C-alpha positions as CSV (number, residue, x, y, z in Angstrom):
1,M,244.4,92.7,163.9
2,R,243.4,90.0,161.3
3,K,239.7,91.2,161.5
4,R,240.8,94.8,161.0
5,N,242.9,93.9,158.0
6,L,239.9,92.0,156.5
7,I,237.7,95.1,157.0
8,V,240.3,97.3,155.3
9,L,240.6,94.8,152.4
10,V,236.8,94.7,151.9
11,T,236.6,98.5,152.0
12,I,239.4,98.8,149.4
13,S,237.7,96.2,147.2
14,F,234.4,98.1,147.4
15,I,236.0,101.4,146.5
16,F,237.8,99.7,143.6
17,L,234.5,98.3,142.3
18,L,232.9,101.7,142.5
19,F,235.6,103.2,140.3
20,V,235.3,100.3,137.8
21,M,231.5,100.5,137.7
22,A,231.1,104.3,137.8
23,P,231.7,105.0,134.1
24,N,229.1,102.4,133.2
25,L,226.6,103.9,135.7
26,Y,227.1,107.4,134.4
27,S,227.2,106.5,130.7
28,Q,223.5,105.6,130.7
29,P,221.7,108.4,129.0
30,A,219.2,110.3,131.1
31,I,215.6,109.6,130.0
32,K,214.2,112.8,128.6
33,K,210.7,114.0,129.4
34,P,208.4,113.4,126.4
35,I,207.0,116.3,124.5
36,V,203.3,116.2,125.4
37,I,200.7,117.8,123.2
38,G,197.3,118.0,124.8
39,N,194.4,117.5,122.4
40,L,191.0,118.7,123.6
41,A,189.1,116.5,121.2
42,C,185.3,116.1,120.6
43,F,184.6,112.4,120.8
44,T,181.0,113.4,121.7
45,G,178.8,116.4,121.4
46,T,177.8,118.7,118.5
47,S,181.3,118.8,117.0
48,A,182.1,115.1,117.1
49,T,181.6,114.3,113.4
50,P,185.1,115.2,112.1
51,N,186.9,113.8,115.2
52,P,188.4,110.6,113.6
53,W,189.9,112.7,110.8
54,M,191.4,115.1,113.4
55,L,193.1,112.3,115.3
56,A,194.4,110.8,112.1
57,A,195.8,114.3,111.1
58,A,197.7,114.7,114.4
59,E,199.1,111.2,114.0
60,L,200.4,112.1,110.5
61,A,202.1,115.3,111.7
62,I,203.9,113.4,114.5
63,N,204.8,110.7,112.1
64,E,206.5,113.2,109.8
65,F,208.8,114.2,112.7
66,G,209.7,110.5,113.3
67,G,207.9,110.6,116.6
68,K,210.8,112.5,118.3
69,I,212.4,116.0,118.5
70,A,215.8,116.5,120.1
71,G,215.7,113.0,121.5
72,R,212.3,113.7,123.2
73,E,209.4,111.4,122.3
74,I,206.3,113.2,121.0
75,K,203.1,112.1,122.7
76,L,199.6,113.2,121.8
77,I,197.2,112.8,124.7
78,S,193.5,113.3,123.7
79,E,190.7,114.0,126.1
80,D,187.0,114.3,125.2
81,S,185.8,117.9,125.7
82,A,182.3,116.8,124.7
83,S,182.0,120.1,122.9
84,D,181.2,121.6,126.3
85,P,183.0,124.6,128.0
86,T,182.9,123.2,131.5
87,V,184.1,119.7,130.4
88,A,186.8,121.3,128.2
89,A,188.2,123.3,131.1
90,D,188.2,120.2,133.4
91,K,190.0,118.1,130.8
92,A,192.5,120.9,130.1
93,K,193.3,121.0,133.8
94,K,194.0,117.3,133.8
95,L,196.2,117.6,130.7
96,I,198.3,120.2,132.5
97,E,198.5,118.9,136.0
98,V,198.6,115.1,135.4
99,D,200.0,114.8,131.8
100,K,202.3,117.9,132.0
101,A,201.2,119.1,128.6
102,D,203.6,121.5,126.8
103,A,200.9,122.9,124.5
104,I,197.2,122.6,124.1
105,I,195.2,122.3,120.9
106,G,191.4,123.0,120.8
107,P,188.7,122.3,121.4
108,L,187.0,122.6,118.1
109,P,184.0,124.7,119.2
110,A,185.3,128.2,120.0
111,A,182.8,128.7,122.8
112,A,184.3,125.7,124.6
113,A,187.8,127.1,124.1
114,V,187.2,130.3,126.1
115,P,187.5,128.8,129.6
116,V,190.5,126.8,128.4
117,A,192.3,130.0,127.3
118,T,191.6,131.6,130.7
119,L,192.9,128.5,132.6
120,L,196.1,128.5,130.6
121,K,196.8,132.3,130.9
122,P,198.7,132.3,134.3
123,L,200.8,129.3,133.1
124,G,201.6,130.8,129.7
125,I,201.3,127.4,128.0
126,P,200.7,127.9,124.3
127,H,197.1,127.3,123.2
128,L,196.4,126.8,119.5
129,S,193.1,126.8,117.7
130,I,192.0,124.0,115.4
131,M,189.6,126.1,113.3
132,E,189.0,129.8,114.0
133,F,189.3,131.5,117.4
134,M,187.2,134.5,118.5
135,P,189.0,137.8,119.4
136,R,187.7,137.2,122.9
137,I,190.0,134.2,123.2
138,L,193.0,136.0,121.7
139,A,192.4,138.8,124.2
140,T,193.0,136.5,127.2
141,G,196.8,136.6,126.6
142,D,199.8,136.1,124.4
143,H,199.6,132.3,124.9
144,T,196.7,132.0,122.4
145,F,197.4,131.5,118.6
146,A,194.7,131.4,115.9
147,H,196.5,130.0,112.9
148,T,193.2,129.6,111.0
149,G,192.3,133.1,111.8
150,T,189.1,134.4,113.4
151,H,185.5,133.5,112.5
152,R,184.9,137.0,111.3
153,G,188.0,137.0,109.2
154,T,187.0,133.8,107.4
155,G,183.4,135.1,106.9
156,F,184.7,138.4,105.6
157,F,186.5,136.7,102.7
158,V,183.3,134.9,101.8
159,G,181.2,138.1,101.9
160,T,183.6,140.1,99.7
161,F,183.8,137.2,97.2
162,A,180.0,137.0,97.0
163,Y,179.9,140.7,96.0
164,D,183.0,141.1,94.0
165,V,183.2,137.8,92.1
166,L,179.7,136.3,92.2
167,G,178.0,139.6,91.6
168,Y,175.4,139.3,94.4
169,R,173.9,142.6,95.7
170,T,171.4,141.4,98.3
171,A,171.5,138.6,100.8
172,T,169.3,137.0,103.4
173,V,171.1,135.4,106.4
174,I,170.3,132.4,108.5
175,H,172.5,130.5,111.0
176,D,172.8,128.6,114.3
177,D,172.2,130.7,117.3
178,I,175.7,130.2,118.8
179,I,178.6,132.6,119.2
180,F,180.9,131.2,116.4
181,A,178.0,131.0,113.9
182,E,177.1,134.6,114.8
183,D,180.7,135.7,114.2
184,F,181.1,133.8,110.9
185,T,178.0,135.3,109.5
186,Q,178.6,138.8,110.9
187,G,182.0,138.8,109.2
188,A,180.4,137.7,105.9
189,M,177.8,140.4,106.2
190,D,180.4,143.0,106.9
191,G,182.5,141.9,103.9
192,F,179.4,142.0,101.7
193,V,178.2,145.4,103.0
194,S,181.7,146.9,102.8
195,R,181.6,146.4,99.1
196,G,178.1,147.9,98.7
197,G,175.8,144.9,99.3
198,K,172.6,144.9,101.3
199,I,171.4,142.5,104.0
200,I,167.6,141.9,103.6
201,Q,167.0,139.7,106.7
202,R,168.8,137.7,109.4
203,Q,167.4,134.6,111.2
204,R,169.0,132.8,114.2
205,T,167.9,129.2,114.8
206,P,168.2,127.5,118.2
207,M,170.8,124.7,118.5
208,A,168.0,122.2,119.2
209,T,166.4,122.9,115.8
210,M,165.9,120.0,113.5
211,D,163.0,121.3,111.5
212,Y,163.7,124.5,109.5
213,A,160.2,124.8,108.1
214,P,159.2,127.9,110.1
215,Y,162.4,129.7,109.1
216,L,162.1,128.7,105.4
217,T,158.6,129.9,105.3
218,A,159.8,133.3,106.6
219,L,162.8,133.4,104.2
220,K,162.8,136.6,102.2
221,Q,163.8,136.8,98.5
222,A,167.4,138.0,97.8
223,D,170.3,137.4,95.4
224,C,171.7,134.7,97.7
225,V,171.3,133.0,101.1
226,M,174.2,133.3,103.5
227,F,174.1,130.5,106.0
228,W,176.3,128.8,108.6
229,F,175.4,125.7,110.6
230,V,177.3,122.9,112.3
231,T,177.4,119.7,110.1
232,I,174.2,118.0,111.3
233,H,172.2,121.2,111.0
234,A,173.7,122.2,107.6
235,V,172.7,118.8,106.1
236,Q,169.1,119.1,107.4
237,F,168.8,122.8,106.3
238,I,170.1,122.1,102.8
239,N,167.7,119.1,102.4
240,Q,164.7,121.1,103.5
241,Y,165.8,124.2,101.5
242,A,165.7,122.0,98.3
243,Q,162.3,120.5,99.3
244,Y,160.8,123.9,99.5
245,G,161.9,124.6,96.0
246,F,164.2,127.6,96.7
247,K,166.5,128.7,93.9
248,M,168.5,131.4,95.6
249,P,172.3,130.4,95.6
250,L,173.6,129.2,98.9
251,V,176.7,130.8,100.4
252,Q,178.2,129.3,103.5
253,G,179.4,132.4,105.4
254,G,182.5,130.9,106.8
255,C,184.3,127.6,106.7
256,T,182.6,124.6,105.3
257,T,181.1,122.1,107.6
258,L,180.3,119.6,104.9
259,G,182.5,116.6,104.5
260,I,182.6,114.6,101.3
261,D,180.3,112.0,102.8
262,N,177.8,114.8,103.3
263,L,178.2,115.9,99.7
264,R,177.5,112.4,98.5
265,E,174.3,112.4,100.5
266,L,173.2,115.9,99.4
267,K,174.2,115.4,95.8
268,D,172.9,118.2,93.5
269,K,171.4,120.0,96.4
270,A,174.9,121.1,97.5
271,L,176.2,122.0,94.1
272,N,177.9,125.5,93.8
273,I,177.8,126.2,97.5
274,V,180.9,128.4,98.3
275,S,182.8,128.7,101.6
276,C,186.3,129.7,102.7
277,S,189.1,127.6,104.0
278,S,192.7,128.0,104.9
279,Y,193.4,124.3,104.5
280,D,191.7,121.6,102.4
281,A,192.7,118.3,100.8
282,Y,190.9,119.4,97.6
283,I,192.9,122.6,97.0
284,K,194.9,122.2,93.8
285,G,198.7,122.0,93.8
286,P,201.6,119.6,94.1
287,E,202.3,120.2,97.8
288,V,198.7,119.4,98.7
289,K,198.7,116.4,96.5
290,N,201.9,115.1,98.1
291,W,200.4,115.7,101.6
292,V,197.3,113.7,100.6
293,N,199.5,110.9,99.4
294,R,201.3,110.8,102.7
295,W,198.0,110.7,104.6
296,V,196.7,107.8,102.5
297,K,200.0,105.9,102.9
298,L,199.6,106.1,106.7
299,H,195.9,105.7,107.0
300,G,194.8,104.0,103.8
301,H,194.2,100.7,105.6
302,K,191.5,102.2,107.7
303,A,187.7,102.4,107.1
304,D,186.4,105.7,105.6
305,K,184.7,106.6,108.9
306,D,188.1,106.2,110.8
307,G,190.0,108.7,108.6
308,K,191.1,106.8,105.6
309,Y,191.1,110.0,103.5
310,P,191.2,113.7,104.6
311,Y,187.6,114.5,103.8
312,Y,187.2,117.2,106.4
313,T,188.8,120.6,106.6
314,E,188.9,120.2,110.4
315,G,191.4,117.3,109.9
316,C,193.6,119.5,107.7
317,A,193.5,122.3,110.3
318,M,194.4,119.8,113.1
319,Y,197.4,118.6,111.1
320,T,198.5,122.2,110.7
321,A,198.1,123.0,114.4
322,T,200.1,120.0,115.4
323,S,202.8,120.6,112.7
324,I,203.2,124.3,113.7
325,I,203.8,123.3,117.3
326,L,206.3,120.7,116.4
327,Q,208.1,123.0,114.0
328,A,208.3,125.6,116.7
329,I,209.7,123.0,119.2
330,E,212.2,121.9,116.6
331,S,213.4,125.5,116.2
332,T,214.0,125.7,120.0
333,K,216.0,122.4,119.8
334,G,213.4,120.7,122.1
335,D,213.0,123.5,124.6
336,T,209.3,123.6,125.6
337,T,209.6,126.1,128.4
338,P,206.4,128.1,127.9
339,A,208.1,131.5,127.3
340,V,210.5,130.0,124.9
341,L,207.9,128.1,122.9
342,R,205.5,131.2,122.8
343,E,208.4,133.3,121.3
344,A,209.1,130.6,118.7
345,L,205.5,130.6,117.7
346,K,205.3,134.4,117.4
347,K,208.5,134.7,115.3
348,G,208.3,131.5,113.3
349,K,207.6,131.1,109.6
350,F,206.0,127.7,109.2
351,K,205.7,125.4,106.3
352,T,202.3,123.9,105.4
353,P,201.0,122.1,102.2
354,W,198.9,125.3,101.7
355,G,201.7,127.8,101.7
356,S,203.8,129.4,104.4
357,L,202.2,130.6,107.6
358,S,203.2,133.1,110.3
359,F,201.4,135.1,113.0
360,S,200.5,138.7,113.1
361,E,201.3,140.9,116.1
362,N,197.9,139.8,117.5
363,R,198.8,136.1,116.9
364,V,196.3,135.7,114.1
365,G,197.4,133.5,111.2
366,V,199.0,135.2,108.1
367,G,198.8,133.1,105.0
368,N,196.5,132.0,102.2
369,A,192.8,131.8,102.3
370,Y,190.9,129.9,99.7
371,I,187.3,130.1,98.4
372,M,186.0,126.6,97.9
373,K,183.1,125.5,95.7
374,V,181.1,122.3,95.6
375,I,181.3,120.7,92.2
376,K,180.5,117.4,90.4
377,E,183.2,115.4,88.7
378,G,181.7,112.5,86.8
379,N,179.5,110.9,89.4
380,N,181.4,112.2,92.3
381,Y,180.6,115.2,94.4
382,T,183.6,117.1,95.7
383,R,184.9,120.7,96.2
384,T,187.7,122.7,94.7
385,D,189.4,126.0,95.2
386,V,188.1,128.8,92.8
387,Y,189.9,131.8,94.3
388,K,192.8,132.6,96.6
389,Y,193.4,135.5,98.9
390,E,197.2,135.4,99.1
391,N,199.2,136.0,102.2
392,V,196.5,137.8,104.2
393,V,195.9,138.4,107.9
394,K,193.0,136.1,108.5
395,D,190.9,138.6,110.5
396,E,188.3,141.1,109.7
397,P,189.8,144.6,109.0
398,A,189.0,146.8,111.9
399,Q,187.6,149.6,109.8
400,F,184.8,147.3,108.5
401,R,183.9,145.6,111.8
402,D,180.1,145.8,112.3
403,I,179.6,147.9,109.2
404,A,176.6,145.6,108.6
405,P,173.8,146.0,111.1
406,K,173.7,143.1,113.6
407,M,169.9,142.8,113.1
């Protein structure tokens, strides 16, 4: 009897303790899953040059949200895509399966983004560009978003500017033999021809090219030279172009690939080159100036090569991609379910230092596009905006597509 009473007493005491402790047990807040943004970076490969600035840009965007949305920590997980399609797809798979990424940004080379878009399609996970996307990527599904527009769209603005504002009537064209360079320059050619311009010649140079002598020797006379190369090739081409004594104005038929460090190296050889950009630290205006100040406040302690100052447009674009995703997640109150997040991106109107941005029905960015020009201020070589296409769909108009012969 005594033993049974003891058991009953112990049982009652245990139940009492449970009741006392239960509120404390259940009052502990549940740990929320972090918001994971997968960044297909380019630590190596042909597009590696601006990578430090892109990492710094994403850090700034996350910092501006205080590192959290709706109580969920924001994590950026970067993987090296090596500027390669196969590697990019493998790293995207890891970001999805292991890191449980809620959205994917990149990679920078559009050709490497194609298999990533295909991989993400059945999952519906939002896939944002850094710089431009090709229509082929957008066609994979409604999970793809080209906030910077398409290569042809950016090129188109340059081509129309060359004809309408600069007054050029003929152009010779030369570019890297890679799909996004082909699209940039085809868009520029289409814009130029749509206004009445004439293309005299087109040369494609293999990606292994480091001596442009044969192509410069073959270069035909025109009012201007439309070119587009990745950074390392652009610097080499411009140097050799000057050595050969050419005086035809240079028009970069798409976004610039020249950072301020490249302009310092090229000096007068780069003066007056025009290009097109949706985002740039050298665009005039108080919002951009304030953004640059925020960047320097966060990264000013770093070395130049590590992103001390936003020299590269790729960094500005990476900031925008990251900020757009975070603004969309904020609008859903932290819900990153793929269907919900896609809808928030499609319907959202997002704030950027370069004006408001939204997406067209085809998920192409709608916003401002700026023509940039290389200038000299005192002893410094920089660039500035000289023209603005306001609130435009950043794609080539369908009626002018391939109006210029592909040659």
